[in-house]
Every structure is written in structure tokens, then in C-alpha cells.
Backbone as a printed PyTorch tensor [residue, N CA C, xyz], in Angstrom:
tensor([[[  22.3820, -101.4560,  -40.1120],
         [  21.0840, -102.0250,  -40.2930],
         [  20.0990, -101.2220,  -39.4480]],

        [[  18.9770, -100.8810,  -40.0150],
         [  17.9340, -100.1450,  -39.3110],
         [  16.8380, -101.1140,  -38.9070]],

        [[  16.3660, -101.0000,  -37.6600],
         [  15.2940, -101.8480,  -37.1730],
         [  14.0590, -101.0100,  -36.9690]],

        [[  12.9650, -101.4380,  -37.5220],
         [  11.6910, -100.7560,  -37.3570],
         [  10.8280, -101.5620,  -36.4030]],

        [[  10.0570, -100.8920,  -35.5800],
         [   9.1110, -101.5590,  -34.6990],
         [   7.7120, -101.2410,  -35.1930]],

        [[   6.9320, -102.2780,  -35.4190],
         [   5.5920, -102.1140,  -35.9520],
         [   4.6000, -102.7100,  -34.9550]],

        [[   3.5850, -101.9110,  -34.5920],
         [   2.5530, -102.4140,  -33.6770],
         [   1.7220, -103.4800,  -34.3820]],

        [[   1.4850, -104.5680,  -33.6970],
         [   0.6180, -105.6270,  -34.2070],
         [  -0.8050, -105.3710,  -33.7510]],

        [[  -1.6800, -106.2700,  -34.1140],
         [  -3.0850, -106.1320,  -33.7600],
         [  -3.2600, -106.2410,  -32.2460]],

        [[  -2.5420, -107.1570,  -31.6130],
         [  -2.6610, -107.3310,  -30.1620],
         [  -1.9940, -106.1480,  -29.4650]],

        [[  -2.6520, -105.5780,  -28.4580],
         [  -2.0730, -104.4360,  -27.7380],
         [  -0.7270, -104.8010,  -27.1080]],

        [[   0.1950, -103.8290,  -27.1280],
         [   1.5130, -103.9570,  -26.4990],
         [   2.3880, -105.0450,  -27.0920]],

        [[   2.0760, -105.5280,  -28.2660],
         [   2.8830, -106.5510,  -28.9100],
         [   3.5850, -105.8990,  -30.1040]],

        [[   4.8900, -106.0720,  -30.1820],
         [   5.6470, -105.4850,  -31.2860],
         [   6.4660, -106.5700,  -31.9710]],

        [[   6.6940, -106.3870,  -33.2650],
         [   7.5740, -107.2970,  -33.9840],
         [   8.6650, -106.4710,  -34.6440]],

        [[   9.8040, -107.0970,  -34.8650],
         [  10.9330, -106.4250,  -35.4980],
         [  10.9220, -106.7030,  -36.9940]],

        [[  11.1840, -105.6710,  -37.7610],
         [  11.3490, -105.8070,  -39.1990],
         [  12.7300, -105.2550,  -39.5170]],

        [[  13.5640, -106.0450,  -40.1310],
         [  14.9050, -105.6020,  -40.4750],
         [  14.8870, -104.9990,  -41.8740]],

        [[  15.4610, -103.7980,  -42.0020],
         [  15.4790, -103.1070,  -43.2910],
         [  16.8850, -102.5550,  -43.5350]],

        [[  17.8220, -103.3980,  -44.0220],
         [  19.2160, -102.9840,  -44.1390],
         [  19.4550, -101.8530,  -45.1390]],

        [[  18.6040, -101.6640,  -46.1110],
         [  18.8250, -100.6260,  -47.1200],
         [  17.9240,  -99.4130,  -46.9400]],

        [[  17.2760,  -99.3110,  -45.8000],
         [  16.3880,  -98.1870,  -45.5450],
         [  17.1920,  -96.9020,  -45.3790]],

        [[  16.8230,  -95.8710,  -46.1140],
         [  17.4690,  -94.5670,  -45.9690],
         [  16.3870,  -93.5300,  -45.7560]],

        [[  16.4940,  -92.8080,  -44.6590],
         [  15.5400,  -91.7460,  -44.3780],
         [  15.8980,  -90.5280,  -45.2190]],

        [[  14.9170,  -89.7050,  -45.5700],
         [  15.2000,  -88.5390,  -46.4090],
         [  16.0680,  -87.5110,  -45.6800]],

        [[  16.7710,  -86.7210,  -46.4680],
         [  17.5870,  -85.6340,  -45.9340],
         [  16.7310,  -84.7550,  -45.0230]],

        [[  17.2910,  -84.3750,  -43.8860],
         [  16.5660,  -83.5440,  -42.9300],
         [  15.8630,  -84.3350,  -41.8380]],

        [[  15.8460,  -85.6520,  -41.9540],
         [  15.2160,  -86.4850,  -40.9260],
         [  16.0740,  -86.5010,  -39.6640]],

        [[  15.4210,  -86.5570,  -38.5080],
         [  16.1370,  -86.6830,  -37.2420],
         [  16.4370,  -88.1610,  -37.0280]],

        [[  17.7230,  -88.4860,  -36.8990],
         [  18.1410,  -89.8770,  -36.7760],
         [  18.3370,  -90.3120,  -35.3290]],

        [[  18.8080,  -89.3990,  -34.4920],
         [  18.9700,  -89.7070,  -33.0720],
         [  18.9650,  -88.4150,  -32.2710]],

        [[  18.5980,  -88.5530,  -31.0090],
         [  18.5890,  -87.4180,  -30.0940],
         [  19.3640,  -87.8270,  -28.8530]],

        [[  20.3020,  -86.9830,  -28.4360],
         [  21.0970,  -87.2220,  -27.2380],
         [  20.9630,  -85.9910,  -26.3520]],

        [[  20.7730,  -86.2120,  -25.0460],
         [  20.6310,  -85.0810,  -24.1360],
         [  21.4740,  -85.3130,  -22.8880]],

        [[  22.1090,  -84.2220,  -22.4120],
         [  22.9070,  -84.2800,  -21.2000],
         [  22.5300,  -83.0980,  -20.3280]],

        [[  22.5510,  -83.3070,  -19.0180],
         [  22.2660,  -82.2200,  -18.0840],
         [  23.4760,  -81.9750,  -17.2060]],

        [[  23.5280,  -80.7690,  -16.6370],
         [  24.6630,  -80.3720,  -15.8130],
         [  24.1540,  -79.4520,  -14.7230]],

        [[  24.5260,  -79.7240,  -13.4900],
         [  23.9890,  -78.9540,  -12.3740],
         [  25.0680,  -78.3980,  -11.4470]],

        [[  26.2600,  -78.1820,  -11.9600],
         [  27.3520,  -77.6790,  -11.1340],
         [  27.6280,  -76.2160,  -11.4450]],

        [[  27.8090,  -75.4180,  -10.4130],
         [  28.0930,  -73.9940,  -10.5720],
         [  29.4600,  -73.8040,  -11.2410]],

        [[  29.5310,  -72.8430,  -12.1550],
         [  30.7850,  -72.5050,  -12.8320],
         [  31.0010,  -71.0030,  -12.7510]],

        [[  32.0290,  -70.5690,  -12.0420],
         [  32.3520,  -69.1500,  -11.9690],
         [  33.1520,  -68.7680,  -13.2070]],

        [[  32.7430,  -67.6810,  -13.8680],
         [  33.3770,  -67.2630,  -15.1160],
         [  34.3010,  -66.0740,  -14.8740]],

        [[  35.4960,  -66.1570,  -15.4220],
         [  36.4730,  -65.0800,  -15.3000],
         [  36.0840,  -63.9180,  -16.2030]],

        [[  36.5060,  -62.7200,  -15.8350],
         [  36.1660,  -61.5470,  -16.6330],
         [  37.2340,  -61.2050,  -17.6550]],

        [[  38.3390,  -61.9530,  -17.6920],
         [  39.4120,  -61.5920,  -18.6130],
         [  39.7370,  -62.6610,  -19.6450]],

        [[  39.1160,  -63.8360,  -19.5470],
         [  39.4030,  -64.8860,  -20.5270],
         [  38.2480,  -65.8790,  -20.5770]],

        [[  38.1570,  -66.6070,  -21.6960],
         [  37.1480,  -67.6440,  -21.8270],
         [  37.4670,  -68.7540,  -20.8330]],

        [[  36.4460,  -69.1990,  -20.1000],
         [  36.6080,  -70.1870,  -19.0420],
         [  35.6640,  -71.3550,  -19.2970]],

        [[  36.1830,  -72.5900,  -19.1880],
         [  35.3210,  -73.7680,  -19.3310],
         [  34.2430,  -73.7400,  -18.2640]],

        [[  33.0080,  -74.0430,  -18.6670],
         [  31.9090,  -74.1210,  -17.7080],
         [  31.8390,  -75.5080,  -17.0670]],

        [[  32.5320,  -76.4890,  -17.6530],
         [  32.4530,  -77.8610,  -17.1690],
         [  31.3330,  -78.6480,  -17.8320]],

        [[  30.5670,  -77.9910,  -18.6830],
         [  29.4010,  -78.5950,  -19.3200],
         [  29.7870,  -79.1100,  -20.6980]],

        [[  29.7090,  -80.4320,  -20.8820],
         [  30.0320,  -81.0220,  -22.1780],
         [  29.1960,  -82.2790,  -22.3840]],

        [[  29.1170,  -82.7010,  -23.6400],
         [  28.4040,  -83.9190,  -23.9980],
         [  28.9380,  -84.4090,  -25.3400]],

        [[  28.6960,  -85.6770,  -25.6390],
         [  29.1950,  -86.2860,  -26.8760],
         [  28.0750,  -86.9600,  -27.6410]],

        [[  28.2810,  -87.0530,  -28.9590],
         [  27.3830,  -87.7720,  -29.8490],
         [  28.2360,  -88.4360,  -30.9240]],

        [[  27.8010,  -89.6060,  -31.3840],
         [  28.5080,  -90.3020,  -32.4620],
         [  27.6070,  -90.3120,  -33.6960]],

        [[  27.9400,  -89.4910,  -34.6960],
         [  27.1330,  -89.4540,  -35.9250],
         [  27.2090,  -90.7890,  -36.6650]],

        [[  26.1160,  -91.1670,  -37.3110],
         [  26.0850,  -92.4280,  -38.0550],
         [  26.6490,  -92.2870,  -39.4630]],

        [[  26.8110,  -91.0490,  -39.9460],
         [  27.3920,  -90.8050,  -41.2590],
         [  28.1440,  -89.4750,  -41.2260]],

        [[  29.2540,  -89.4100,  -41.9430],
         [  30.0460,  -88.1760,  -41.9750],
         [  29.3100,  -87.0430,  -42.6930]],

        [[  28.3030,  -87.3580,  -43.4840],
         [  27.5610,  -86.3090,  -44.1990],
         [  26.4130,  -85.7260,  -43.3660]],

        [[  26.1440,  -86.3060,  -42.2080],
         [  25.0570,  -85.8100,  -41.3720],
         [  25.4780,  -84.5770,  -40.5740]],

        [[  24.4910,  -83.8140,  -40.1470],
         [  24.7200,  -82.6140,  -39.3530],
         [  24.2370,  -82.8620,  -37.9290]],

        [[  24.7310,  -82.0490,  -37.0060],
         [  24.3110,  -82.1330,  -35.6100],
         [  23.7320,  -80.7740,  -35.2180]],

        [[  22.4550,  -80.7820,  -34.8190],
         [  21.8280,  -79.5870,  -34.2750],
         [  22.0830,  -79.5910,  -32.7730]],

        [[  22.7390,  -78.5510,  -32.2840],
         [  23.0930,  -78.4400,  -30.8760],
         [  22.2430,  -77.3410,  -30.2570]],

        [[  21.5740,  -77.6700,  -29.1530],
         [  20.7790,  -76.6910,  -28.4170],
         [  21.2710,  -76.7170,  -26.9700]],

        [[  21.7830,  -75.5830,  -26.5020],
         [  22.2780,  -75.4690,  -25.1350],
         [  21.4220,  -74.4370,  -24.4180]],

        [[  20.9040,  -74.8070,  -23.2600],
         [  20.1130,  -73.8940,  -22.4390],
         [  20.7340,  -73.8820,  -21.0490]],

        [[  21.2080,  -72.6970,  -20.6180],
         [  21.8980,  -72.5710,  -19.3430],
         [  21.2970,  -71.4520,  -18.5100]],

        [[  20.7620,  -71.7580,  -17.3350],
         [  20.3400,  -70.6940,  -16.4230],
         [  21.5900,  -69.9700,  -15.9130]],

        [[  21.5650,  -68.6500,  -15.9100],
         [  22.7390,  -67.8940,  -15.4630],
         [  22.3430,  -66.8550,  -14.4250]],

        [[  23.3120,  -66.4870,  -13.6370],
         [  23.1590,  -65.4840,  -12.5970],
         [  24.4540,  -64.6770,  -12.5750]],

        [[  24.3610,  -63.3650,  -12.5160],
         [  25.5770,  -62.5680,  -12.4200],
         [  25.3320,  -61.2730,  -11.6780]],

        [[  26.4240,  -60.7520,  -11.1930],
         [  26.4340,  -59.4520,  -10.5290],
         [  27.4400,  -58.6150,  -11.3050]],

        [[  26.9840,  -57.6480,  -12.0280],
         [  27.8640,  -56.8610,  -12.8810],
         [  27.1400,  -56.4580,  -14.1330]],

        [[  27.8680,  -56.3530,  -15.2320],
         [  27.2250,  -55.8250,  -16.4280],
         [  27.2070,  -56.7590,  -17.6230]],

        [[  27.2920,  -58.0540,  -17.4450],
         [  27.0510,  -58.9470,  -18.5680],
         [  27.9970,  -60.1140,  -18.6810]],

        [[  27.6770,  -61.0140,  -19.5980],
         [  28.4970,  -62.1920,  -19.8530],
         [  28.1770,  -62.7410,  -21.2280]],

        [[  29.0580,  -63.6140,  -21.7350],
         [  28.8710,  -64.2850,  -23.0160],
         [  29.2370,  -65.7520,  -22.8520]],

        [[  28.6690,  -66.5880,  -23.7120],
         [  29.0620,  -68.0010,  -23.7700],
         [  29.3270,  -68.3570,  -25.2230]],

        [[  30.1890,  -69.3650,  -25.4200],
         [  30.4530,  -69.8600,  -26.7710],
         [  30.4580,  -71.3750,  -26.7560]],

        [[  30.3680,  -71.9600,  -27.9600],
         [  30.2990,  -73.4010,  -28.1460],
         [  31.5740,  -73.8910,  -28.8230]],

        [[  32.1090,  -74.9880,  -28.3180],
         [  33.3140,  -75.5810,  -28.8940],
         [  33.0570,  -77.0200,  -29.2890]],

        [[  33.6870,  -77.4500,  -30.3920],
         [  33.7530,  -78.8650,  -30.7600],
         [  35.1540,  -79.2870,  -30.3790]],

        [[  35.2680,  -80.1460,  -29.3810],
         [  36.5930,  -80.4710,  -28.8430],
         [  37.1750,  -79.2200,  -28.2020]],

        [[  38.3060,  -78.7690,  -28.7330],
         [  38.9360,  -77.5530,  -28.2140],
         [  38.8070,  -76.3820,  -29.1840]],

        [[  38.0620,  -76.5820,  -30.2720],
         [  37.9300,  -75.5560,  -31.3020],
         [  36.6150,  -74.7950,  -31.1680]],

        [[  36.6590,  -73.4750,  -30.9780],
         [  35.4130,  -72.6940,  -30.9540],
         [  34.7280,  -72.7730,  -32.3150]],

        [[  33.4420,  -73.1370,  -32.3210],
         [  32.7010,  -73.2130,  -33.5880],
         [  31.5820,  -72.1850,  -33.6460]],

        [[  31.1870,  -71.6260,  -32.4890],
         [  30.1670,  -70.5860,  -32.4930],
         [  30.4150,  -69.6470,  -31.3220]],

        [[  30.7470,  -68.4070,  -31.6560],
         [  30.9210,  -67.3500,  -30.6670],
         [  29.9440,  -66.2470,  -31.0340]],

        [[  28.9320,  -66.0120,  -30.1930],
         [  27.9370,  -64.9920,  -30.5240],
         [  28.5660,  -63.6070,  -30.6420]],

        [[  27.9320,  -62.7800,  -31.4390],
         [  28.3630,  -61.3890,  -31.5250],
         [  28.0200,  -60.6820,  -30.2250]],

        [[  28.5920,  -59.5160,  -30.0080],
         [  28.3550,  -58.7680,  -28.7760],
         [  26.8690,  -58.5030,  -28.5780]],

        [[  26.1220,  -58.2710,  -29.6560],
         [  24.6970,  -58.0010,  -29.5290],
         [  23.9150,  -59.2010,  -29.0160]],

        [[  24.4880,  -60.3930,  -29.1120],
         [  23.8090,  -61.6150,  -28.6850],
         [  24.0300,  -61.8990,  -27.2000]],

        [[  25.0230,  -61.2640,  -26.6140],
         [  25.3550,  -61.5240,  -25.2150],
         [  24.4610,  -60.7310,  -24.2890]],

        [[  24.5300,  -61.0470,  -23.0130],
         [  23.7550,  -60.3130,  -22.0170],
         [  24.5760,  -59.1490,  -21.4850]],

        [[  24.0260,  -57.9460,  -21.6000],
         [  24.6760,  -56.7420,  -21.0870],
         [  23.6730,  -55.9600,  -20.2600]],

        [[  24.0580,  -55.5800,  -19.0860],
         [  23.2230,  -54.7300,  -18.2450],
         [  24.1150,  -53.6780,  -17.6040]],

        [[  23.6310,  -52.4920,  -17.5030],
         [  24.3950,  -51.4270,  -16.8590],
         [  23.9020,  -51.2680,  -15.4260]],

        [[  23.9660,  -52.3450,  -14.7120],
         [  23.4910,  -52.3550,  -13.3330],
         [  24.5190,  -53.0390,  -12.4590]],

        [[  24.5190,  -52.7090,  -11.2320],
         [  25.4010,  -53.4040,  -10.3000],
         [  24.6220,  -54.4130,   -9.4810]],

        [[  23.3280,  -54.5590,   -9.7490],
         [  22.4970,  -55.5250,   -9.0290],
         [  22.6270,  -56.9100,   -9.6070]],

        [[  21.9710,  -57.8580,   -8.9640],
         [  21.9920,  -59.2310,   -9.4280],
         [  21.0390,  -59.4120,  -10.6000]],

        [[  21.4340,  -60.2180,  -11.5730],
         [  20.6080,  -60.4690,  -12.7500],
         [  20.5300,  -61.9680,  -12.9990]],

        [[  19.3810,  -62.4050,  -13.5200],
         [  19.1770,  -63.8060,  -13.8650],
         [  18.5630,  -63.8860,  -15.2620]],

        [[  18.9300,  -64.9200,  -15.9870],
         [  18.3850,  -65.1220,  -17.3240],
         [  18.6390,  -66.5700,  -17.7280]],

        [[  18.1280,  -66.9560,  -18.8660],
         [  18.4360,  -68.2550,  -19.4620],
         [  19.1910,  -67.9670,  -20.7470]],

        [[  20.3840,  -68.4920,  -20.8480],
         [  21.2480,  -68.2760,  -22.0040],
         [  21.0910,  -69.4780,  -22.9230]],

        [[  20.7360,  -69.2300,  -24.1830],
         [  20.4970,  -70.3090,  -25.1350],
         [  21.4010,  -70.1590,  -26.3530]],

        [[  21.9910,  -71.2550,  -26.7480],
         [  22.7710,  -71.3210,  -27.9900],
         [  22.1280,  -72.3990,  -28.8540]],

        [[  21.8920,  -72.0870,  -30.1260],
         [  21.4270,  -73.0670,  -31.1040],
         [  22.3790,  -72.9980,  -32.2870]],

        [[  22.9110,  -74.1390,  -32.6840],
         [  23.8970,  -74.1410,  -33.7570],
         [  23.8150,  -75.4560,  -34.5250]],

        [[  23.8580,  -75.3690,  -35.8540],
         [  23.8560,  -76.5510,  -36.7190],
         [  25.2860,  -76.7780,  -37.1910]],

        [[  25.8670,  -77.8950,  -36.7590],
         [  27.2710,  -78.1920,  -37.0490],
         [  27.3930,  -79.3140,  -38.0660]],

        [[  28.4780,  -79.2880,  -38.8200],
         [  28.8220,  -80.3510,  -39.7660],
         [  30.1600,  -80.9410,  -39.3360]],

        [[  30.1530,  -81.8890,  -38.3900],
         [  31.4260,  -82.3750,  -37.8440],
         [  32.2200,  -83.2790,  -38.7790]],

        [[  31.6150,  -83.7970,  -39.8670],
         [  32.3040,  -84.6530,  -40.8310],
         [  33.0140,  -85.8090,  -40.1140]],

        [[  32.2540,  -86.5480,  -39.3160],
         [  32.8460,  -87.5940,  -38.4870],
         [  31.8470,  -88.7250,  -38.2590]],

        [[  32.3830,  -89.9310,  -38.0270],
         [  31.5610,  -91.0540,  -37.5820],
         [  32.0950,  -91.5840,  -36.2510]],

        [[  32.9740,  -90.8190,  -35.6160],
         [  33.4460,  -91.1460,  -34.2680],
         [  32.8400,  -90.1440,  -33.2980]],

        [[  32.9240,  -90.4390,  -32.0270],
         [  32.3210,  -89.5810,  -31.0050],
         [  32.8460,  -88.1470,  -31.1240]],

        [[  31.9080,  -87.1920,  -31.1140],
         [  32.2330,  -85.7710,  -31.1740],
         [  31.7800,  -85.1460,  -29.8550]],

        [[  32.6880,  -84.4380,  -29.1900],
         [  32.3710,  -83.8130,  -27.9110],
         [  32.2330,  -82.3040,  -28.0900]],

        [[  31.1550,  -81.7770,  -27.5480],
         [  30.9050,  -80.3350,  -27.5560],
         [  30.9390,  -79.8330,  -26.1140]],

        [[  31.3780,  -78.5970,  -25.9170],
         [  31.3810,  -78.0070,  -24.5830],
         [  31.1370,  -76.5070,  -24.6950]],

        [[  30.8690,  -75.8870,  -23.5490],
         [  30.6700,  -74.4380,  -23.5170],
         [  31.7600,  -73.7750,  -22.6900]],

        [[  32.0250,  -72.5250,  -23.0500],
         [  32.8980,  -71.6510,  -22.2780],
         [  32.1720,  -70.3320,  -22.0820]],

        [[  32.5030,  -69.6430,  -21.0150],
         [  31.9010,  -68.3480,  -20.7530],
         [  32.9640,  -67.3240,  -20.4110]],

        [[  32.5640,  -66.0610,  -20.5160],
         [  33.4500,  -64.9580,  -20.1560],
         [  32.5930,  -63.8470,  -19.5610]],

        [[  33.0890,  -63.2330,  -18.5250],
         [  32.4030,  -62.1000,  -17.9180],
         [  32.8590,  -60.8120,  -18.5740]],

        [[  32.0010,  -59.8010,  -18.5970],
         [  32.3730,  -58.4950,  -19.1510],
         [  32.5910,  -57.5390,  -17.9940]],

        [[  33.7180,  -56.8720,  -17.9870],
         [  34.0670,  -55.9050,  -16.9550],
         [  34.2420,  -56.6300,  -15.6300]],

        [[  33.5450,  -56.2210,  -14.5950],
         [  33.7420,  -56.7970,  -13.2650],
         [  32.6430,  -57.7810,  -12.8950]],

        [[  32.1090,  -58.4650,  -13.8820],
         [  31.0070,  -59.3880,  -13.6350],
         [  31.4880,  -60.6190,  -12.8680]],

        [[  30.6590,  -61.1030,  -11.9930],
         [  30.8600,  -62.3870,  -11.3340],
         [  29.7290,  -63.2760,  -11.8210]],

        [[  29.9890,  -63.9950,  -12.8860],
         [  28.9270,  -64.8000,  -13.5030],
         [  29.0970,  -66.2530,  -13.1200]],

        [[  28.0000,  -66.9420,  -12.9540],
         [  28.0640,  -68.3850,  -12.7590],
         [  26.8050,  -69.0200,  -13.3050]],

        [[  26.9500,  -70.2490,  -13.7200],
         [  25.7900,  -71.0080,  -14.1550],
         [  25.2390,  -71.7330,  -12.9480]],

        [[  23.9570,  -71.9270,  -12.9400],
         [  23.2950,  -72.7360,  -11.9390],
         [  23.4090,  -72.2080,  -10.5060]],

        [[  23.2910,  -70.9100,  -10.3100],
         [  23.3570,  -70.3520,   -8.9610],
         [  22.1170,  -70.6760,   -8.1440]],

        [[  21.0000,  -70.9640,   -8.7850],
         [  19.7440,  -71.2220,   -8.0840],
         [  19.3340,  -72.6910,   -8.1570]],

        [[  20.3190,  -73.5820,   -8.2190],
         [  20.0610,  -75.0230,   -8.2930],
         [  19.2500,  -75.4110,   -9.5200]],

        [[  19.4410,  -74.6940,  -10.6110],
         [  18.8150,  -75.0440,  -11.8780],
         [  19.7360,  -75.9890,  -12.6360]],

        [[  19.2340,  -76.5240,  -13.7220],
         [  20.0000,  -77.4790,  -14.5060],
         [  20.1880,  -76.9670,  -15.9270]],

        [[  21.4310,  -77.0280,  -16.4090],
         [  21.7210,  -76.7270,  -17.8070],
         [  21.4290,  -77.9720,  -18.6330]],

        [[  20.9940,  -77.7640,  -19.8780],
         [  20.6450,  -78.8790,  -20.7530],
         [  21.3280,  -78.6910,  -22.1000]],

        [[  21.9840,  -79.7530,  -22.5840],
         [  22.5760,  -79.7580,  -23.9200],
         [  21.9020,  -80.8810,  -24.6930]],

        [[  21.2620,  -80.5380,  -25.8170],
         [  20.5580,  -81.5230,  -26.6330],
         [  21.1750,  -81.5570,  -28.0270]],

        [[  21.4180,  -82.7610,  -28.5200],
         [  21.9170,  -82.9700,  -29.8760],
         [  20.8610,  -83.6890,  -30.6830]],

        [[  20.6820,  -83.2690,  -31.9330],
         [  19.8400,  -84.0010,  -32.8760],
         [  20.6820,  -84.2590,  -34.1150]],

        [[  20.8740,  -85.5530,  -34.4450],
         [  21.5780,  -85.8830,  -35.6640],
         [  20.5910,  -85.7830,  -36.8180]],

        [[  20.9430,  -84.9910,  -37.8130],
         [  20.0870,  -84.7310,  -38.9580],
         [  20.6880,  -85.3960,  -40.2050]],

        [[  19.8870,  -86.1810,  -40.8970],
         [  20.3510,  -86.8580,  -42.1130],
         [  20.7770,  -85.8520,  -43.1570]],

        [[  21.9650,  -86.0920,  -43.7540],
         [  22.5160,  -85.1970,  -44.7720],
         [  22.0210,  -85.5000,  -46.1520]]])
């Protein structure tokens, strides 16, 4: 059942209208969920490593899609790093090498790493997404080295 809130004539007064058969058009945003993470994660240079950053959303229909936006401040010493997105334990988006950060410097580097992905989880139970990272060569990469906060935002989109 969908509940709509309608402003009345009197300021700050709202009434509920129940609309059990209301269906929003395809592409409508049905819900937004956001999670933040502020813990440093050191990334290994030889394998994908969990960053510790995850969040869950429960889709209202199996035909709906989830738009995932991940923004992570990163800091590294070396020549680059990559991050990928997983649904549960399954990688669903791994950027190509051209999408990752590469620098031919031995100095410290800072950037904001962003992943945007539209997923079709085909589920009406809680779906958990998480990130993993990997360093390239002798990189010492970590998220949140400067007390910044990573943000993961989900938007459920009507199918």
C-alpha cells in the first residue's frame, strides 16, 4: 500500500490518503538509501581486498533496478589502485584498467574514486553491496586517510 501526504490549507497540517493500487511510472525513484563509512582500509597489491564498506537495500519489486553510487576519498603512495563493486560475494562491476587511477610517481596522491552502476538484482529481499580494492605494483592504498567519509547511495528505480 502506498501512502501519499497532501498539504492541507492550514500550514504544517498533513492528511494521509491511502492509494493501494497506485503505480508510479517506470523510471521513478521509489526509495533512497545512504550509508557512510569512515574507517581506513589498507589495500593489498596482489589481490582484491574488502574495504569494509557495505550497505543493504530491500527492493519493493523484483523487476525494479538499483542505481548504486559509491564515492570514496583515496590516498596512496605508489602508482595506482582500482576498486570494484560486489553484490554479496559476486563482483558485478569491475572497471577497465583505463578507469582506474594510475600515476608514475612515488609521491603521495589523493583523489575521489567514484563508481556508478545500475543493477538488476531480481530480488525483494535485502541485497547487500560492498566494495573491494586492489593496489597496482607497490602501492600502499587506503581509503579515508584524511578523515574523510565514503558514501554509498542506492536509488530504487521502478521497472
